[in-house]
Residue, then its C-alpha position, 0 to 999 in steps of 0.5 A: m593767792a595763797d592757794g595759787k601759791g601753795y598749788w604751784r609748790q605741790g605742782i609736778l613743774a616745781r616738783g620736777l624742777l627742784s627734784v632735778v636741781g637737787i639730785a644734781l647739786l648733790v651728785g655734783v658735790i659728791a663728784t667734786l669732793l671725790a675729783r678733789q681728793t683723788i687730784d690731791a693725791r695724784l699731785h702729792d704723788e707727782a711732788m714725791t716722784r720728782l724728789t726721787e728723781l732728783v736724787d736719782t740724777v745725783e746718787s752716783t756723783a754722791a757715791v763718788a764724792c762720799f767715796a773719796n770723801d770730796e767735800q768740794l764735790a759733795n757741795e757742788v751736788a747739794q748745790g745743783l740740787l738746791r736750784n730746785s725751788d721746792v728743795m729746802r736742805v740737803i745733807i750728805l754723810g760719808r763714812d765718817g760723818e756729815l760731809v756737807m750740808v747746805d740750806r735755803e735761806v728762809a724764815r725755818e718757821t714758815m717751812g712747817e713739817p719738812l718733806l723728806v727724801q733720803r737713799k743710802l749711797r752705795s760703793p761705785f765698786k761694791s754694790a753691796e757696801t754702803i759708803g754713805e747717805i744722801r738727805l733731802e728736805a722739800d718745803r711741804a707748804l710750798i707744795d701744799t700751796r701749790i696743789a691747793q691752787e691747782l685743786w681750786l682751778v679744777s673745783l671752779l672748772l667742775v662747778s661751772q660745768l654742773l651748773a650749765l649740765i643742770m640748767t640744760v636738763a632743767v630747761a629741757l624737762y621743762w619744756w619737753v615734759l612738765r610743760p606739756i604734763k601741766a597743761t593737759s593737767d590743766r586742760l584736764h580739770h575743765l574737761d567736759a567728758a560727758g559732752g563728748e570733749r577729749l584732750p589734745i595732744p601736746e604738739g610733738h609729742e604724738t608719738t611720745e609716752i605723753g601722747r599715749l598718755v593722753t590717748d588712754i586718758n581719752e579712751l578711759t574718758a569714752q569708757l567711762v562715759v559708756t560705763l555711766e551710761q550703762e549704769r544709768l540704763l541698768r538703774r532704770q532696768h533695776e527699777i523696772d525689774q523691781r516693779k516686775y518682781r514685786n508684781l510677780f511676787d504679790n501674784a505669784s501662784s507659788g507662796i514666798f515668804v521670808a523669815d528670820r532665824e526664829g521663823r518669823l515672817v518678814s514678808c510673804n505673798r498672797a499665796f503662801c497665805g493661802l496655802a499655809g492657812l494664815p490670815t492676809r498679807n498684811d496681818a500675816k507680817g510679824c506672824w511665825l512660821t509655825d503658826a500654820r498648821w504643819d504636821a511637823p513644825g519643828e522639822l521645818l524650823a530646823i531645817l530653817r537654821a540648817c539653811l541660814d548655818a550652811p556654807p554659801e555654796t550649799e544646795p537650796y534645802a527643800d522637803d516635802y511637809l503635811i499640812r491641814d487646812r481649816r477643814g482638816e483636810e491634809r495636803w502636802l507643800h513642797v518647801m524649798m528655802v535659801p539663805l539671803g545672807d542677811g539672817n533671813v531666808q527665802g522660801t519658795v511653797t508649792d502645792v504637790t498634793q497630787r504628786k504625792r498621791e501619785e507617788l504613794a500609787a506608784r509605789r504601791l504599783a511598784v509592789t504590786d502585780a497589776l494583773t492578779g492583784f497580788p504583791n510582786r517579787a519587790g513587795l515579797q522581799r519587802s514584806l520578808a525584809d524584818l524577819d525576826p529569828d525568834g518570830e513565829p515559824f512559816a513556810l516559803v513556798m515557790v510554784d512554777l507553772d509548767d510549759f507556761k510559754q507553750i501556753n502563750d505561745a500556741l494560745g496567745f497572751p490573753t489566754g495566758d493572762a486568763l489562766l494565770i487569773a484563775v491559778a490566782a483565784r485558787l491560791r486564794e482560795l487556799l490561803g488561810e487568814r494569816d497566809r500571803v501570797a505573791r507573784i513574783g515571776s511570769d508564771e511563778f507565785a510565792l506563798l507564805l504559809a503561816g504557823v507551818s513548823d515541821r515537815q509534816a505539815i508542809t507536806t499536807r499543804l503541798e500536796q492539797l495545793i498540787g492536788r487543786l492547782k492540776q485540776p482543769y481550768e475553765i477559761r472563758l475569752h471573748n465568749d470562747r470557752q476552754t478547758m485546759e490543764i497545767g502542771v505545776s512543781i513546787g519548792a518550800a523552805l522553812f522559817p527560820a530552820d532553812g534560812c533567817d533572812v529573806q535572801q536565804l530563805l529565797r535561795a533555798a526555795e528556789l533550789a527546791l523548786n529547781s530540783a521539783r523541775t528536774t523530777g517531772e510535772c505535778s512534783w514538789k520538794l522540800f529543801d535539803p542543804a545536799l541542794q545548797t551544796e550541789a549549787e555551791h559546788r557547781r558555782r565554784l566550778e563556774d568560777d574555777l572554769r572561768a579562771a581556767v580560761a583566763g589563766r589558759e589552763l585548758q589542754l589539748a590532747y590528740q587522738p591518732i585517726v588510723e587507715l585500718a588497712t595499713g595501720m597508717i596515721i592519717g589525721a588526729e582528733a583534738l580533745l578538749r582536756w582540763p587538768h584541774p589543781q585540786r580536782g584532777m582531770v575534769p570530764p569534758d561531759v562535765f565543763i563543756p555543758l557548763a561553758e555553754e550555759i555561762g557563756l564561755i563556749g564561744v571564747i574556748g572554741l576560738e582558742v581551740v581552734d588558734a591552737v589546732c591551726r598552730q599544731l598543724a602548721h608546726w606538724r607540716q613544718a616537720g614533715h607530717v602532712l595530716y588533718c586535725s578534726l575538733n569537735v563543735s558546740a550547737r551554741q558556737i554556730p553561727d556567731a561565735l565561730p564565724p566562718a570568715h574569722l575561722l579562715e583567718l585563723l588558717s591563713r594565719h598560721a599557713v594551713p590549708p583548709s583540707s587540714l582543718a575537720l570540723e565534728i558536728t552532732e546532729s543536735l547541732l542541725m536540728r537546732d535551726v536547719t536553715v542557719a546550720q546549713r548555710w554556715i556548713e556550706s560557707l566552710r565546705v566551699a572554702g575547703v574545710r571538711i565536715f564530719l557529723d560525728d556520734f552518727g547512728t544516735g538519732f532519729s533523722s540521721l539518713s536525711y542529714l546525709k543527703r541534706f548537708p554537704l558532709d565529708t565523713v561520718k563517724i560511728d558512735k562507739s556504742f555500735i562498735r563496743d559490742l560488735h561481736d556480739d551483738r548482731n544488731d549493732r554488726g547490722l546497723v555498722e555494715a548498713i552505715i558503711a554501705m551507705a556512706e559508700t553510696l553516697g561517697l562519704h567516708v567513715v571513721a568507726e570510734g572507739i576500736e579497743d579490741a583486735r576482734q573489732l578492728a577485723l570485723l570493720k576490715e571485713m565490712r570494709c570501713r576504712y578509718g577508725q580510732g581508739y584506745l587499740f591504737a593510741r589514748p589521747m596524748a599530748a602534742e609533744d608525744f603525737a609528735a614522737m609517735l609519727a617520727s617513730e612511724r615515719a622511721k619505721s615505714g622508711g626502714a622497710 
């Protein structure tokens, strides 16, 4: 019973009602006190206002009484004021003192402190003159008693309203909130959620917060039931997984162990015991991880501790360790460890002996040439990687087989491989005990000749090498015997004179080999610092050229092409110039081949075509209708200068295709006749002119004139230079002009430098020419000025 009473006091119903009553009473008391204070102040103010209004009504009459010093009139005023029940005494003072004083007949001891109202009386005729004073004393106790009665009535009314409100709120709270909540709570204590029972929603609360609360409780109950069922299933699955794990742990082919920080085995499976050479699983518990015959047990224990000290997100620690079994045979085990979080690590052990052997074989293969068995370039660099500048001197010799690619192309790769094997056999014969050899390329070998320290000694060895390697080879392949010879080029560098590290030494030998290749077959060269200087010069020139192309430093100069009979300018040849800030003007025959080798000729060519088209458009706007020719490199055909892109540039600048002429050489035509012919025909159909430059210097010029759709041939300046002294040159030029005329081609003579050459060309009926006699190549602005001057002269004529 005591428990029931205690529960009732602690229940939401009792607490809710007591809280409502308590809060309402507190608020009511505070409100009543504030109301009493406000009403008291208001009633006192009203009493003073009434007394003041009494004085206002008699003020003028009292002022007349004082002015006339009329005691009777003053007495009548005082008696009139005494008719008010609150007034106890009236005193009217004149100029000469008290005019009248009238008291109410009451006991003075019951009055208490009187309430005084007084006012100065002014002259009826002079408002600024004070002629007397009227004083009115009221009974404060009487006023306070009347106010107290009114306050009691107000308080009683407020308390009644408060009690009524408390009862109303309490009843509503109990009926609509506390009663359904308590009922729901009581049902919840006896709810069988697992059996599917659900709480009913109290009547009338289907859409209220209480109804939603009951709905939420039912949903949570349903979820709890589902969660409990899932937890039961998970627990059952966990038990199954535990049995599976134990089965996997016991029968896994990989070794599994658990060890503490000191390496003591807490648990392990049979596979681990077999791999580590430990006793059976039951006997191995309590053993140490280092009891196995590891080659480096300290490293294994250090990794175990590092694994335990690592942050949780760290990758598992793993490495390969060498171990020896009971028979002393070496095996490699891959050990991976992860921390378990309880101060122990779990490790897995896998036998990777076969993989390690394959890796070692692969490493050997990576540094070995499969065909000859020699070390390859990587093997050579590895053997040279730890050169000691104070060590024994030696020579690094690089041997290159001349024209080996032609042998592969003509006779096939098997024959080439057989030749390489034969060369390798001769190299072995020529090596000393401390010498080494490597195959560093398809047809390149490198030799380390130990003990060679001076140029005389290396010269003797190189002569022996060339003498032996250039002798005929007997090659047998599929019962077929061939005898062949091959030339060799050799470059050599001395250690440490020509290089103290592997890169310097290899670079020096390669530079010497490149120099030997340019000399001819069966030649050798020793490294010379001048070769390094030349290579550095070329490298800097390459860098400068790249920078010049990127910075648009290359410039175009224009040399006029004139009609010889009239001297009128009918076209121009655009010539590329490179004004180097330090080297000065770099000749085109230097930087153009360099641009071709390093792959910049395509970019340069497109920029030149764009600049020429822009310049042609500018000239046409100025009224100068002429064409402009430019040289095309063989490396630009066909992909670096596609016809579609070239025609798009002409269209963009509004230049007719006939205003552009492309000068090609015989070497371009010889490179790939089919590709060149297709490229030329696609341009000629669009209207672009094609010039054959340097005509007469090749071997097949006549056939090109018939085979390709050309517009003009340009006679090379080498034939024009000695035209008036060399009859052969004169006859050749005459033949070229006559042949071109027969084929309907124009002829432009290059390199005209004096009047005699001009006269002879006119006699031969050559129509066009260019050269220093007319003008040197000039900037576009100067060329425009020259055109303007020519127009002015022709207009004046």
